[in-house]
C-alpha positions in Angstrom: 9.7 -5.8 4.0 9.0 -9.1 5.5 5.9 -11.1 4.6 3.1 -10.3 7.0 0.1 -12.6 7.2 -3.2 -11.3 8.5 -4.4 -13.7 11.2 -7.7 -14.6 9.7 -9.3 -18.0 9.1 -8.4 -17.9 5.4 -4.8 -17.0 5.9 -4.5 -19.7 8.5 -5.5 -22.2 5.9 -3.3 -20.6 3.3 -0.2 -20.9 5.5 -0.3 -24.6 5.0 -1.0 -24.6 1.3 1.2 -21.6 0.3 3.8 -20.9 3.0 6.0 -23.9 2.7 5.6 -24.1 -1.0 6.6 -20.5 -1.4 9.7 -21.0 0.7 10.8 -23.8 -1.6 9.7 -22.3 -4.9 10.0 -18.5 -4.7 9.6 -18.2 -8.4 7.2 -15.4 -9.5 7.0 -12.8 -6.8 4.0 -10.5 -6.8 3.7 -7.6 -4.3 0.3 -6.9 -2.7 0.4 -3.2 -1.6 -2.2 -1.3 0.4 -3.3 -0.2 3.8 -2.8 -3.2 6.2 -2.7 -0.9 9.2 -4.5 2.4 9.9 -8.1 3.4 9.6 -8.4 1.8 6.1 -6.9 -1.5 6.9 -10.1 -3.3 6.1 -9.3 -2.7 2.4 -5.8 -4.2 2.8 -7.4 -7.2 4.4 -9.7 -7.6 1.4 -6.8 -7.2 -1.0 -4.7 -9.8 0.8 -7.5 -12.4 1.0 -8.3 -12.0 -2.7 -4.7 -12.2 -3.9 -3.9 -15.1 -1.5 -6.8 -17.2 -2.7 -6.0 -16.4 -6.3 -2.4 -17.4 -5.9 -3.4 -20.7 -4.2 -5.8 -21.5 -7.0 -3.4 -20.6 -9.8 -0.6 -22.5 -8.2 -2.8 -25.6 -7.8 -3.6 -25.3 -11.5 0.1 -25.3 -12.5 1.2 -21.7 -11.6 2.8 -19.5 -14.2 4.5 -21.7 -16.8 5.1 -24.2 -14.0 6.4 -21.7 -11.5 4.7 -20.9 -8.3 3.4 -17.5 -7.3 4.8 -16.0 -4.1 3.1 -13.0 -2.5 4.8 -10.4 -0.4 2.9 -7.7 1.4 3.6 -4.0 1.5 1.8 -1.8 4.0 1.4 1.8 3.0 -1.3 2.7 5.5 -2.8 4.9 2.8 0.1 7.4 3.4 1.8 8.6 0.2 5.4 8.8 1.7 5.0 5.3 3.1 3.7 4.1 -0.2 6.9 5.3 -1.9 9.0 3.5 0.7 6.9 0.3 0.2 7.3 0.5 -3.6 11.1 0.9 -3.3 11.3 -2.1 -1.0 9.2 -4.3 -3.2 11.4 -3.4 -6.2 14.8 -3.4 -4.6 14.5 -6.0 -1.8 11.7 -8.3 -2.8 12.5 -8.1 -6.6 8.8 -8.4 -7.5 7.7 -9.2 -11.0 4.5 -7.3 -10.6 2.4 -5.5 -8.1 -1.3 -5.6 -7.1 -1.9 -2.2 -5.5 -2.2 0.3 -4.1 -5.6 1.2 -2.7 -5.8 5.0 -1.9 -5.2 7.0 -5.1 -2.9 9.3 -3.2 -0.6 6.3 -2.5 -0.9 4.7 -6.0 0.1 7.9 -7.8 3.6 8.2 -6.3 4.2 4.5 -5.9 3.4 3.8 -9.5 6.1 6.2 -10.5 8.6 3.9 -8.8 7.2 0.8 -10.6 7.2 2.7 -13.9 10.9 3.6 -13.5 11.7 0.0 -12.6 9.7 -1.3 -15.6 7.4 -3.3 -13.4 3.7 -4.0 -14.3 1.2 -2.9 -11.7 -2.6 -3.3 -11.5 -4.7 -1.5 -8.9 -7.9 -3.2 -7.7 -9.3 0.0 -6.2 -7.6 3.3 -7.1 -10.1 5.4 -9.1 -8.5 8.8 -9.6 -8.3 9.4 -13.4 -4.7 10.7 -13.4 -3.4 7.3 -12.4 -3.7 6.2 -16.0 -3.4 9.6 -17.7 0.4 10.0 -17.2 1.7 8.0 -20.1 2.8 5.0 -18.0 2.8 1.9 -20.1 2.5 -0.7 -17.4 -0.2 0.7 -15.0 -3.6 -0.9 -15.1 -6.9 -0.9 -13.1 -9.3 -3.6 -12.2 -11.9 -0.9 -11.3 -13.4 2.2 -12.9 -12.5 5.8 -12.7 -13.9 8.7 -10.6 -15.1 10.6 -13.7 -17.2 7.5 -14.5 -18.4 7.1 -10.9 -19.2 10.8 -10.6 -21.2 10.7 -13.8 -23.4 7.9 -12.3 -23.7 9.7 -8.9 -24.6 13.1 -10.4 -27.2 11.6 -12.7 -28.8 9.6 -9.9 -29.0 12.7 -7.6 -30.8 14.6 -10.4 -32.9 11.9 -12.1 -33.8 9.7 -9.2 -33.6 11.9 -6.1 -34.8 15.0 -7.9 -32.5 17.0 -5.7 -32.3 20.8 -6.2 -29.9 21.6 -3.3 -26.7 19.5 -2.9 -24.0 20.0 -0.4 -20.6 18.6 -1.4 -18.1 17.6 1.2 -14.6 16.0 0.6 -11.7 14.8 2.6 -9.0 16.8 0.8 -7.4 13.6 -0.4 -6.5 12.7 -4.0 -9.4 10.2 -4.1 -12.0 11.9 -2.0 -11.7 15.4 -3.5 -11.3 14.0 -7.0 -14.5 12.0 -6.7 -16.4 14.9 -5.1 -15.2 17.2 -8.0 -16.2 14.6 -10.6 -19.7 14.5 -9.1 -19.8 18.3 -8.8 -18.9 18.6 -12.4 -21.7 16.4 -13.5 -24.2 18.2 -11.3 -23.0 21.5 -12.7 -23.2 20.3 -16.3 -26.9 19.5 -15.7 -27.7 22.8 -14.1 -27.5 22.0 -10.4 -25.1 24.3 -8.5 -24.0 23.1 -5.1 -25.2 25.1 -2.1 -22.0 24.2 -0.2 -18.5 22.9 -1.0 -16.3 22.1 2.0 -13.3 20.0 2.9 -12.6 18.1 6.1 -9.4 16.4 7.2 -8.8 12.7 7.3 -8.5 11.4 10.8 -11.0 13.9 12.3 -14.0 12.6 14.2 -15.8 15.7 15.4 -17.7 17.2 12.6 -20.4 19.1 14.5 -19.2 22.5 13.4 -19.4 21.3 9.8 -22.8 19.7 10.3 -24.1 23.0 11.7 -23.1 24.6 8.3 -24.7 21.8 6.4 -27.9 22.2 8.4 -27.9 25.9 7.7 -27.6 25.2 3.9 -30.6 22.9 4.2 -29.6 20.5 1.3 -31.7 17.7 -0.2 -28.5 15.6 -0.6 -25.1 15.6 1.1 -22.5 14.1 -1.2 -19.3 13.0 0.5 -16.0 12.2 -1.3 -14.0 10.1 1.1 -13.8 6.9 3.0 -15.8 5.2 5.8 -13.6 6.4 8.8 -14.9 9.9 8.2 -18.1 9.1 6.4 -19.5 7.1 9.4 -19.0 9.8 12.1 -20.2 12.5 9.6 -23.5 10.8 8.8 -24.1 10.0 12.5 -23.5 13.6 13.6 -25.8 14.8 10.8 -28.6 12.6 12.1 -28.0 13.6 15.7 -28.3 17.2 14.7 -31.5 16.5 12.8 -30.1 16.8 9.3 -32.3 14.4 7.2 -30.7 15.0 3.8 -29.9 11.9 1.8 -26.2 10.9 2.4 -24.5 9.8 -0.8 -20.9 8.6 -1.2 -18.6 6.5 -3.3 -16.8 3.2 -3.4 -14.6 3.8 -0.3 -17.5 3.1 2.1 -18.2 -0.4 0.6 -17.4 -2.3 3.8 -19.3 -3.4 6.9 -16.9 -1.1 8.8 -19.0 1.8 7.5 -21.8 0.7 9.8 -19.4 0.3 12.7 -17.8 3.7 12.1 -21.3 5.3 12.1 -22.3 3.7 15.3 -24.9 1.3 14.0 -27.3 0.6 11.1 -29.8 3.2 12.5 -27.4 5.8 11.2 -26.4 4.2 7.8 -30.0 3.2 6.9 -30.8 4.9 3.6 -27.2 5.9 2.8 -26.4 5.6 -0.9 -23.1 4.8 -2.6 -21.7 4.0 -6.0 -19.7 0.9 -6.6 -19.2 -1.6 -9.5 -21.8 -4.4 -10.0 -21.5 -6.7 -7.0 -18.9 -9.3 -8.2 -20.5 -11.8 -5.7 -23.5 -11.8 -8.0 -21.4 -12.8 -11.1 -21.7 -16.5 -11.9 -18.0 -16.7 -12.9 -17.0 -16.3 -9.3 -19.4 -18.7 -7.6 -16.9 -21.5 -6.8 -14.3 -19.0 -5.5 -16.9 -17.2 -3.4 -17.9 -20.6 -1.8 -14.2 -21.1 -0.9 -14.1 -17.8 0.9 -17.3 -18.4 2.8 -16.2 -21.9 3.8 -13.2 -20.2 5.3 -15.5 -17.9 7.2 -14.6 -14.8 5.2 -17.1 -12.8 3.3 -15.6 -11.6 0.0 -17.1 -8.1 0.1 -15.7 -4.9 -1.4 -12.4 -5.3 -3.2 -11.7 -9.0 -2.4 -12.7 -10.3 -5.8 -11.1 -7.3 -7.5 -7.8 -8.3 -6.0 -8.4 -12.0 -7.0 -9.1 -10.9 -10.6 -6.0 -8.7 -10.6 -3.8 -11.7 -9.9 -5.6 -13.6 -12.5 -4.9 -10.9 -15.1 -1.2 -10.9 -14.3 -1.0 -14.6 -14.4 -2.8 -14.8 -17.7 -0.4 -12.3 -19.2 2.7 -13.9 -17.8 1.5 -17.4 -18.9 1.0 -16.0 -22.4 4.3 -14.1 -23.0 6.6 -15.0 -20.0 7.4 -13.0 -16.9 8.2 -9.8 -18.8 6.4 -6.6 -17.8 6.6 -4.8 -21.1 5.4 -7.9 -23.1 2.7 -8.6 -20.4 1.4 -5.0 -20.6 1.2 -5.1 -24.4 -0.6 -8.4 -24.2 -3.2 -7.2 -21.7 -4.0 -4.3 -23.9 -4.8 -6.6 -26.8 -6.4 -9.7 -25.2 -9.4 -10.3 -23.0 -8.9 -12.1 -19.7 -11.5 -14.4 -18.0 -11.7 -13.6 -14.3 -14.0 -14.2 -11.3 -15.6 -10.9 -12.3 -16.3 -11.9 -15.8 -14.3 -11.1 -19.0 -12.1 -8.0 -18.7 -10.5 -5.9 -21.4 -8.2 -2.9 -21.2 -7.6 0.1 -23.4 -4.2 1.7 -24.4 -4.1 3.6 -21.1 -4.7 0.6 -18.9 -8.3 1.4 -18.1 -11.1 -1.1 -18.3 -13.0 -0.7 -21.6 -16.3 -1.2 -19.7 -17.1 0.5 -16.4 -20.1 -1.0 -14.5 -20.8 1.5 -11.7 -24.3 1.3 -10.1 -25.9 2.7 -7.0 -26.4 0.8 -3.7 -28.4 1.6 -0.6 -27.6 0.6 3.0 -30.6 -0.9 4.9 -31.7 -1.0 8.5 -29.8 -4.3 9.0 -26.4 -2.9 8.0 -26.4 -4.5 4.5 -26.2 -2.8 1.1 -28.2 -3.7 -2.0 -28.3 -2.4 -5.5 -31.1 0.0 -6.3 -32.7 0.8 -9.7 
């Protein structure tokens, strides 16, 4: 797959500082895989900006044992079959030493099998389905938490803070969305709250009025949605248009300003809750990097800094033991890494030892803020 640069202010700057250098010094090739087209392309954009800035900064500091990092992009559009094709191209044609990706868990699962067979280390900035690190793969890592951790936080908040008695659970039938909905459902059930409704919708749909009619009939206090912003936005808008005032709660796949756009404006997203990690933009370790992004007119929201930190982790391991996936994997499981998101450590499965999920609320200006 050819290298595709997103035409944004930051990438325009990076062309000058990375492009020609990469052509001359294609030394350590790292794939960046995710949805660069399709309804979830905003997350691919975040991945690419984060990885590109990290590569530029690491290269400026000497690279990996004196070698430059080259990034190649793999667009899976959050489609599992396309993700497998991307993974095979990265391995067979681009000869990557490592992969940062994928985004949708339904893409990461099959793609990671390709990387595992090829003996290539991979780290996902944003895939949260627990099974990704539960299959015995020795070189699969996360820079994020897991849905069972996220669902625990959401379920407890719904009961302890919102005091909800009636919860409707909706999911998008996808590996991530349904997995997250089920994790939240499990926590609610364990604490004695039985859902009044459990329904699936299909990714790509925009007309949810029939579903909203069912939700209205169930009269829930909270509607929990496992899925991403392309469906969450229209769903919450149509709920409000039909007079459903229940609190709308979702997960880390609506952590983008595109959520507001998809809903039709902040008047529809005002009050929406979501779980996500502690905002990395508030962590002092990343201040200088954040200023670089903002100077380039790019706001490093969502998974931007998760992607940056993923490249940092790979570079730290390769600098310590050489460009060897098996050795790098073993090293990461026994050494902390300083990143723009603070110090990170991993367990034997490749999961972070510390998960930092918190709850955010969208306001009437289309911004989200952490809530107690």
